[in-house]
All heavy atoms as an XYZ file, in Angstrom:
614
protein
N      43.076    -77.871    -24.313
C      43.552    -78.179    -25.643
C      44.976    -78.710    -25.544
O      45.789    -78.180    -24.807
C      43.548    -76.908    -26.490
C      42.744    -77.023    -27.758
S      43.010    -75.630    -28.870
C      41.554    -74.679    -28.549
N      45.267    -79.703    -26.326
C      46.621    -80.237    -26.364
C      47.526    -79.264    -27.111
O      47.066    -78.520    -27.967
C      46.615    -81.582    -27.073
C      45.871    -82.666    -26.314
C      45.922    -83.981    -27.046
O      46.943    -84.263    -27.704
O      44.941    -84.711    -26.975
N      48.817    -79.278    -26.818
C      49.732    -78.328    -27.474
C      49.717    -78.436    -28.998
O      49.743    -77.421    -29.689
C      51.102    -78.695    -26.912
C      50.821    -79.348    -25.614
C      49.490    -80.042    -25.776
N      49.658    -79.645    -29.546
C      49.664    -79.785    -31.010
C      48.364    -79.267    -31.610
O      48.363    -78.665    -32.685
C      49.962    -81.246    -31.435
C      50.309    -81.317    -32.919
C      48.799    -82.144    -31.134
C      51.664    -80.777    -33.236
N      47.247    -79.430    -30.891
C      45.969    -78.908    -31.355
C      46.000    -77.388    -31.375
O      45.518    -76.762    -32.314
C      44.828    -79.411    -30.440
O      44.872    -80.835    -30.394
C      43.483    -78.959    -30.930
N      46.569    -76.797    -30.355
C      46.700    -75.345    -30.290
C      47.578    -74.829    -31.426
O      47.261    -73.825    -32.059
C      47.293    -74.924    -28.932
O      46.478    -75.444    -27.890
C      47.388    -73.427    -28.807
N      48.659    -75.541    -31.708
C      49.545    -75.148    -32.799
C      48.809    -75.186    -34.137
O      48.911    -74.245    -34.925
C      50.772    -76.061    -32.833
C      51.774    -75.779    -33.936
C      52.376    -74.389    -33.771
C      52.862    -76.825    -33.951
N      48.059    -76.257    -34.390
C      47.289    -76.347    -35.637
C      46.263    -75.229    -35.723
O      46.064    -74.623    -36.768
C      46.592    -77.703    -35.769
C      47.466    -78.739    -36.384
C      47.950    -79.858    -35.784
C      47.978    -78.757    -37.726
N      48.731    -80.554    -36.664
C      48.760    -79.899    -37.868
C      47.851    -77.889    -38.818
C      49.414    -80.214    -39.042
C      48.497    -78.211    -39.999
C      49.268    -79.351    -40.101
N      45.582    -74.949    -34.610
C      44.592    -73.877    -34.576
C      45.230    -72.547    -34.952
O      44.688    -71.787    -35.755
C      43.959    -73.806    -33.184
C      43.022    -72.651    -33.018
C      41.746    -72.706    -33.535
C      43.431    -71.503    -32.360
C      40.884    -71.626    -33.394
C      42.584    -70.431    -32.213
C      41.305    -70.493    -32.728
N      46.382    -72.254    -34.371
C      47.068    -70.996    -34.666
C      47.518    -70.935    -36.122
O      47.375    -69.908    -36.788
C      48.253    -70.803    -33.728
C      47.906    -70.537    -32.271
C      49.161    -70.548    -31.409
C      47.164    -69.221    -32.122
N      48.069    -72.033    -36.633
C      48.519    -72.052    -38.032
C      47.347    -71.869    -38.993
O      47.446    -71.112    -39.966
C      49.255    -73.359    -38.332
C      50.629    -73.499    -37.684
C      51.200    -74.900    -37.934
C      51.577    -72.443    -38.203
N      46.241    -72.546    -38.725
C      45.060    -72.400    -39.579
C      44.540    -70.970    -39.510
O      44.173    -70.376    -40.523
C      43.976    -73.418    -39.184
C      44.415    -74.819    -39.597
C      42.631    -73.073    -39.814
C      43.559    -75.932    -39.048
N      44.516    -70.396    -38.314
C      44.080    -69.010    -38.153
C      44.970    -68.035    -38.908
O      44.480    -67.098    -39.534
N      46.274    -68.252    -38.863
C      47.194    -67.376    -39.588
C      46.971    -67.455    -41.091
O      46.918    -66.431    -41.779
C      48.639    -67.737    -39.241
C      49.075    -67.464    -37.804
C      50.477    -68.005    -37.570
C      49.005    -65.990    -37.488
N      46.820    -68.673    -41.598
C      46.560    -68.843    -43.034
C      45.214    -68.218    -43.399
O      45.087    -67.536    -44.416
C      46.610    -70.338    -43.431
C      46.120    -70.553    -44.845
C      48.017    -70.887    -43.260
N      44.204    -68.437    -42.555
C      42.874    -67.874    -42.813
C      42.917    -66.354    -42.852
O      42.270    -65.722    -43.694
C      41.884    -68.352    -41.755
N      43.683    -65.750    -41.952
C      43.807    -64.293    -41.953
C      44.461    -63.777    -43.206
O      44.037    -62.766    -43.777
N      45.474    -64.484    -43.668
C      46.149    -64.077    -44.902
C      45.193    -64.195    -46.092
O      45.090    -63.274    -46.899
C      47.394    -64.935    -45.119
C      48.123    -64.569    -46.364
C      48.969    -63.521    -46.542
C      48.047    -65.238    -47.624
N      49.441    -63.510    -47.830
C      48.883    -64.554    -48.516
C      47.360    -66.354    -48.074
C      49.035    -64.948    -49.839
C      47.521    -66.745    -49.387
C      48.347    -66.048    -50.253
N      44.483    -65.320    -46.180
C      43.533    -65.539    -47.289
C      42.420    -64.493    -47.232
O      42.061    -63.899    -48.259
C      42.949    -66.969    -47.241
C      41.801    -67.126    -48.225
C      44.028    -68.000    -47.520
N      41.870    -64.262    -46.051
C      40.797    -63.274    -45.913
C      41.275    -61.879    -46.302
O      40.544    -61.121    -46.936
C      40.264    -63.278    -44.480
N      42.492    -61.551    -45.942
C      43.053    -60.254    -46.324
C      43.182    -60.115    -47.831
O      42.966    -59.041    -48.380
N      43.525    -61.209    -48.513
C      43.621    -61.186    -49.974
C      42.234    -61.041    -50.601
O      42.064    -60.351    -51.601
C      44.280    -62.461    -50.501
C      45.655    -62.763    -49.919
C      46.689    -61.758    -50.249
N      46.994    -61.819    -51.670
C      47.816    -61.019    -52.296
N      48.445    -60.106    -51.613
N      48.035    -61.130    -53.571
N      41.231    -61.713    -50.017
C      39.863    -61.656    -50.550
C      39.252    -60.282    -50.310
O      38.586    -59.734    -51.182
C      38.994    -62.764    -49.908
C      39.458    -64.132    -50.397
C      37.515    -62.554    -50.226
C      38.814    -65.306    -49.680
N      39.486    -59.717    -49.141
C      38.886    -58.437    -48.760
C      39.850    -57.284    -49.053
O      40.093    -56.429    -48.205
C      38.535    -58.451    -47.266
C      37.578    -59.529    -46.847
S      35.922    -59.257    -47.445
C      35.420    -57.903    -46.419
N      40.372    -57.231    -50.237
C      41.351    -56.206    -50.608
C      40.845    -54.810    -50.260
O      39.698    -54.481    -50.503
C      41.626    -56.269    -52.111
C      42.408    -57.469    -52.512
C      42.683    -57.459    -53.992
C      43.434    -58.716    -54.371
N      43.611    -58.830    -55.799
N      41.724    -54.027    -49.674
C      41.375    -52.654    -49.332
C      40.665    -52.521    -47.997
O      40.501    -51.440    -47.487
N      40.217    -53.627    -47.420
C      39.521    -53.560    -46.139
C      40.334    -54.216    -45.026
O      39.894    -54.285    -43.903
C      38.171    -54.266    -46.223
C      37.220    -53.583    -47.139
C      35.878    -54.219    -47.045
N      34.970    -53.577    -47.972
C      33.789    -54.030    -48.254
N      33.353    -55.133    -47.701
N      33.018    -53.391    -49.094
N      41.486    -54.729    -45.381
C      42.300    -55.448    -44.407
C      43.037    -54.509    -43.463
O      42.865    -53.294    -43.504
N      43.886    -55.090    -42.653
C      44.612    -54.340    -41.638
C      46.102    -54.579    -41.735
O      46.810    -54.552    -40.745
C      44.095    -54.744    -40.248
C      42.646    -54.417    -40.062
C      41.672    -55.371    -40.308
C      42.255    -53.154    -39.679
C      40.331    -55.066    -40.156
C      40.919    -52.839    -39.522
C      39.958    -53.801    -39.770
N      46.587    -54.834    -42.926
C      47.996    -55.147    -43.114
C      48.259    -56.607    -42.779
O      47.405    -57.314    -42.251
N      49.433    -57.069    -43.093
C      49.760    -58.482    -42.932
C      49.614    -58.954    -41.486
O      48.899    -59.907    -41.203
C      51.176    -58.762    -43.437
C      51.642    -60.209    -43.305
C      50.746    -61.138    -44.118
C      53.082    -60.342    -43.737
N      50.252    -58.271    -40.560
C      50.202    -58.695    -39.155
C      48.775    -58.584    -38.608
O      48.290    -59.488    -37.924
C      51.195    -57.886    -38.299
C      51.053    -58.217    -36.825
C      52.618    -58.138    -38.762
N      48.105    -57.491    -38.918
C      46.719    -57.311    -38.466
C      45.803    -58.389    -38.997
O      44.964    -58.927    -38.267
N      45.960    -58.731    -40.284
C      45.126    -59.779    -40.871
C      45.424    -61.148    -40.265
O      44.531    -61.974    -40.121
C      45.299    -59.829    -42.389
C      44.605    -58.688    -43.085
O      43.769    -58.003    -42.509
N      44.966    -58.453    -44.323
N      46.665    -61.396    -39.906
C      47.011    -62.666    -39.270
C      46.343    -62.777    -37.895
O      45.808    -63.824    -37.535
C      48.525    -62.817    -39.154
C      49.295    -62.908    -40.475
C      50.792    -62.986    -40.206
C      48.833    -64.065    -41.317
N      46.358    -61.686    -37.153
C      45.692    -61.676    -35.847
C      44.187    -61.830    -36.025
O      43.539    -62.604    -35.315
C      46.040    -60.386    -35.077
C      47.520    -60.386    -34.709
C      45.173    -60.239    -33.825
C      48.043    -59.070    -34.209
N      43.634    -61.116    -36.996
C      42.202    -61.241    -37.292
C      41.871    -62.680    -37.698
O      40.813    -63.197    -37.362
C      41.784    -60.237    -38.395
C      40.423    -60.567    -38.970
C      41.791    -58.827    -37.834
N      42.775    -63.336    -38.391
C      42.553    -64.722    -38.802
C      42.433    -65.670    -37.630
O      41.576    -66.558    -37.619
N      43.267    -65.482    -36.630
C      43.197    -66.346    -35.445
C      41.875    -66.114    -34.709
O      41.187    -67.060    -34.330
C      44.409    -66.100    -34.512
C      44.250    -66.860    -33.211
C      45.701    -66.516    -35.219
N      41.498    -64.860    -34.537
C      40.221    -64.554    -33.888
C      39.063    -64.995    -34.779
O      38.057    -65.527    -34.314
C      40.128    -63.051    -33.554
C      41.235    -62.672    -32.572
C      38.763    -62.698    -32.985
C      41.429    -61.187    -32.403
N      39.215    -64.793    -36.088
C      38.192    -65.208    -37.043
C      37.979    -66.712    -37.060
O      36.874    -67.193    -37.332
N      39.019    -67.476    -36.772
C      38.874    -68.936    -36.696
C      37.896    -69.306    -35.584
O      37.053    -70.194    -35.754
C      40.227    -69.596    -36.475
N      37.992    -68.627    -34.466
C      37.033    -68.841    -33.383
C      35.627    -68.434    -33.815
O      34.655    -69.153    -33.581
C      37.433    -68.043    -32.141
C      38.667    -68.500    -31.396
C      39.049    -67.469    -30.338
C      38.420    -69.846    -30.752
N      35.525    -67.269    -34.441
C      34.234    -66.775    -34.908
C      33.629    -67.708    -35.945
O      32.434    -68.000    -35.903
C      34.387    -65.361    -35.480
C      33.122    -64.711    -36.034
C      32.086    -64.540    -34.938
C      33.459    -63.371    -36.668
N      34.440    -68.178    -36.877
C      33.951    -69.088    -37.912
C      33.419    -70.385    -37.320
O      32.358    -70.871    -37.716
N      34.141    -70.944    -36.360
C      33.669    -72.152    -35.696
C      32.348    -71.920    -34.987
O      31.440    -72.751    -35.033
N      32.228    -70.766    -34.338
C      30.993    -70.422    -33.645
C      29.839    -70.265    -34.625
O      28.752    -70.799    -34.421
C      31.199    -69.134    -32.838
C      29.955    -68.630    -32.177
C      29.437    -69.278    -31.069
C      29.305    -67.509    -32.656
C      28.281    -68.813    -30.458
C      28.156    -67.038    -32.057
C      27.632    -67.689    -30.946
N      30.076    -69.509    -35.718
C      29.023    -69.288    -36.715
C      28.589    -70.597    -37.377
O      27.391    -70.827    -37.570
C      29.501    -68.299    -37.780
C      29.698    -66.859    -37.335
C      30.303    -66.032    -38.463
C      28.386    -66.249    -36.876
N      29.557    -71.433    -37.720
C      29.222    -72.701    -38.352
C      28.414    -73.578    -37.409
O      27.469    -74.243    -37.833
C      30.482    -73.424    -38.827
C      30.947    -73.019    -40.192
C      30.944    -71.695    -40.595
C      31.395    -73.967    -41.087
C      31.375    -71.321    -41.848
C      31.827    -73.608    -42.351
C      31.812    -72.276    -42.738
N      28.746    -73.585    -36.122
C      27.982    -74.395    -35.174
C      26.572    -73.846    -34.994
O      25.621    -74.614    -34.861
C      28.701    -74.498    -33.820
O      28.695    -73.257    -33.162
N      26.413    -72.511    -35.024
C      25.075    -71.916    -34.948
C      24.216    -72.323    -36.136
O      23.009    -72.529    -36.000
C      25.163    -70.392    -34.924
C      25.453    -69.709    -33.600
C      25.493    -68.200    -33.799
C      24.436    -70.069    -32.552
N      24.842    -72.412    -37.298
C      24.119    -72.778    -38.517
C      23.993    -74.283    -38.704
O      23.376    -74.736    -39.658
C      24.819    -72.161    -39.736
C      24.875    -70.637    -39.764
C      25.758    -70.146    -40.897
C      23.467    -70.058    -39.894
N      24.589    -75.046    -37.797
C      24.512    -76.503    -37.885
C      25.412    -77.088    -38.954
O      25.181    -78.200    -39.424
N      26.432    -76.354    -39.351
C      27.360    -76.824    -40.389
C      28.529    -77.523    -39.717
O      29.186    -76.955    -38.840
C      27.865    -75.641    -41.244
C      26.692    -74.948    -41.926
C      28.889    -76.127    -42.263
C      27.077    -73.655    -42.613
N      28.785    -78.743    -40.106
C      29.898    -79.522    -39.554
C      31.086    -79.422    -40.509
O      30.926    -79.511    -41.716
C      29.506    -80.995    -39.408
C      28.278    -81.225    -38.582
C      28.640    -81.418    -37.160
C      27.393    -81.819    -36.391
N      27.368    -81.306    -35.079
N      32.261    -79.238    -39.954
C      33.472    -79.219    -40.767
C      34.273    -80.483    -40.476
O      34.291    -80.960    -39.346
C      34.335    -77.980    -40.480
O      34.687    -77.969    -39.105
C      33.602    -76.705    -40.832
N      34.904    -80.982    -41.512
C      35.681    -82.211    -41.373
C      37.080    -81.970    -41.913
O      37.250    -81.439    -43.013
C      35.016    -83.376    -42.140
C      35.848    -84.622    -42.026
C      33.605    -83.611    -41.633
N      38.062    -82.328    -41.128
C      39.440    -82.273    -41.584
C      40.016    -80.879    -41.665
O      39.395    -79.888    -41.299
N      41.212    -80.851    -42.168
C      41.963    -79.608    -42.273
C      41.282    -78.610    -43.214
O      41.183    -77.421    -42.901
C      43.383    -79.917    -42.758
C      44.372    -78.780    -42.811
C      44.576    -78.175    -41.427
C      45.694    -79.257    -43.371
N      40.785    -79.094    -44.346
C      40.128    -78.199    -45.309
C      38.872    -77.578    -44.703
O      38.613    -76.376    -44.878
C      39.779    -78.954    -46.585
N      38.098    -78.356    -43.979
C      36.890    -77.837    -43.346
C      37.198    -76.790    -42.301
O      36.519    -75.760    -42.201
N      38.231    -77.051    -41.505
C      38.633    -76.069    -40.498
C      39.129    -74.786    -41.157
O      38.836    -73.689    -40.692
C      39.715    -76.651    -39.593
C      39.214    -77.730    -38.659
S      40.438    -78.269    -37.438
C      41.633    -79.106    -38.478
N      39.872    -74.931    -42.252
C      40.390    -73.755    -42.951
C      39.250    -72.935    -43.549
O      39.240    -71.705    -43.457
C      41.385    -74.161    -44.031
C      42.066    -73.031    -44.783
C      42.817    -72.112    -43.827
C      43.008    -73.581    -45.825
N      38.267    -73.605    -44.128
C      37.119    -72.898    -44.715
C      36.359    -72.120    -43.647
O      36.027    -70.950    -43.837
C      36.202    -73.875    -45.466
C      36.892    -74.369    -46.732
C      34.855    -73.225    -45.801
C      36.215    -75.538    -47.399
N      36.074    -72.764    -42.515
C      35.336    -72.057    -41.464
C      36.164    -70.905    -40.900
O      35.622    -69.844    -40.580
C      34.901    -73.019    -40.355
O      35.976    -73.427    -39.564
N      37.464    -71.084    -40.796
C      38.331    -70.012    -40.300
C      38.369    -68.844    -41.277
O      38.328    -67.680    -40.856
C      39.738    -70.547    -40.049
N      38.432    -69.118    -42.565
C      38.449    -68.048    -43.573
C      37.120    -67.290    -43.551
O      37.100    -66.058    -43.582
C      38.745    -68.607    -44.986
C      38.484    -67.562    -46.053
C      40.177    -69.101    -45.076
N      36.015    -68.016    -43.469
C      34.705    -67.355    -43.404
C      34.633    -66.464    -42.167
O      34.196    -65.311    -42.242
C      33.561    -68.401    -43.413
C      32.223    -67.755    -43.062
C      33.479    -69.093    -44.763
N      35.077    -66.988    -41.027
C      35.078    -66.186    -39.806
C      35.961    -64.960    -39.918
O      35.589    -63.867    -39.469
N      37.117    -65.103    -40.531
C      38.034    -63.969    -40.700
C      37.447    -62.924    -41.648
O      37.572    -61.721    -41.398
C      39.387    -64.454    -41.211
N      36.785    -63.369    -42.704
C      36.147    -62.427    -43.633
C      35.040    -61.649    -42.923
O      34.941    -60.426    -43.060
C      35.598    -63.168    -44.873
C      36.764    -63.633    -45.749
C      34.630    -62.289    -45.660
C      36.356    -64.552    -46.878
N      34.221    -62.347    -42.150
C      33.153    -61.686    -41.400
C      33.747    -60.684    -40.421
O      33.267    -59.553    -40.303
C      32.264    -62.721    -40.672
C      31.328    -62.061    -39.675
C      31.471    -63.547    -41.677
N      34.809    -61.079    -39.727
C      35.434    -60.190    -38.753
C      36.056    -58.970    -39.428
O      35.895    -57.840    -38.950
C      36.483    -60.943    -37.938
C      37.088    -60.198    -36.768
C      36.016    -59.738    -35.789
C      38.102    -61.080    -36.054
N      36.736    -59.153    -40.549
C      37.306    -58.011    -41.278
C      36.192    -57.075    -41.738
O      36.310    -55.850    -41.635
C      38.165    -58.481    -42.476
C      39.464    -59.099    -41.965
C      38.470    -57.319    -43.421
C      40.314    -59.731    -43.055
N      35.096    -57.645    -42.216
C      33.967    -56.837    -42.664
C      33.388    -56.024    -41.503
O      33.153    -54.825    -41.629
C      32.903    -57.735    -43.300
C      31.688    -56.998    -43.722
C      31.556    -56.131    -44.766
C      30.408    -57.043    -43.084
N      30.284    -55.650    -44.825
C      29.547    -56.190    -43.799
C      29.906    -57.731    -41.996
C      28.222    -56.012    -43.451
C      28.577    -57.547    -41.654
C      27.757    -56.697    -42.373
N      33.162    -56.693    -40.342
C      32.636    -55.998    -39.176
C      33.587    -54.905    -38.692
O      33.155    -53.790    -38.381
C      32.365    -56.991    -38.033
C      31.190    -57.927    -38.233
C      31.158    -58.967    -37.123
C      29.876    -57.159    -38.281
N      34.874    -55.207    -38.650
C      35.852    -54.211    -38.207
C      35.944    -53.043    -39.184
O      36.161    -51.907    -38.766
C      37.223    -54.869    -38.010
C      37.321    -55.823    -36.825
C      38.676    -56.532    -36.836
C      37.103    -55.100    -35.516
N      35.789    -53.319    -40.482
C      35.825    -52.220    -41.457
C      34.602    -51.306    -41.311
O      34.700    -50.106    -41.535
C      35.943    -52.761    -42.881
O      34.763    -53.397    -43.281
N      33.471    -51.880    -40.903
C      32.285    -51.046    -40.645
C      32.523    -50.134    -39.446
O      32.177    -48.955    -39.478
C      31.059    -51.925    -40.373
C      30.463    -52.680    -41.548
C      29.295    -53.542    -41.069
C      30.012    -51.738    -42.634
N      33.118    -50.679    -38.401
C      33.418    -49.891    -37.204
C      34.457    -48.824    -37.521
O      34.329    -47.671    -37.122
C      33.905    -50.806    -36.053
C      32.760    -51.724    -35.609
C      34.447    -49.989    -34.897
C      33.193    -52.841    -34.687
N      35.473    -49.208    -38.285
C      36.540    -48.282    -38.658
C      36.015    -47.143    -39.528
O      36.438    -45.997    -39.387
C      37.616    -49.076    -39.419
C      38.866    -48.340    -39.727
C      39.833    -49.311    -40.406
C      41.017    -48.629    -40.985
N      41.892    -49.554    -41.699
N      35.029    -47.443    -40.402
C      34.482    -46.431    -41.301
C      33.641    -45.395    -40.542
O      33.529    -44.261    -40.972
C      33.614    -47.104    -42.361
N      33.061    -45.791    -39.423
C      32.224    -44.865    -38.654
C      33.035    -43.838    -37.891
O      32.500    -42.838    -37.454
C      31.323    -45.640    -37.693
C      30.255    -46.411    -38.409
C      29.219    -46.918    -37.450
C      28.166    -47.658    -38.247
N      26.855    -47.467    -37.743
N      34.313    -44.083    -37.697
C      35.156    -43.146    -36.932
C      35.628    -42.019    -37.783
O      35.782    -41.951    -38.882
C      36.343    -43.895    -36.328
C      35.902    -44.771    -35.199
C      37.116    -45.356    -34.509
C      36.659    -46.145    -33.310
N      37.734    -46.613    -32.522
């Protein structure tokens, strides 16, 4: 990955984590935790969208897939956290 591509990926992931934390009120992991979840969720969202055959275009498409991935990841982590 080129450095500028990596920077965009990280920025989109951070924004996605913040948005997902706002959507999943009460299930988040605080600001820093949600930002980290957003970066990981961006990877998950891209993977899930490719499995479903959904193509994303541009910055908005990448942000949408990252937010979806972050929401799924927060949901999965909250299930694991609730079992403890």
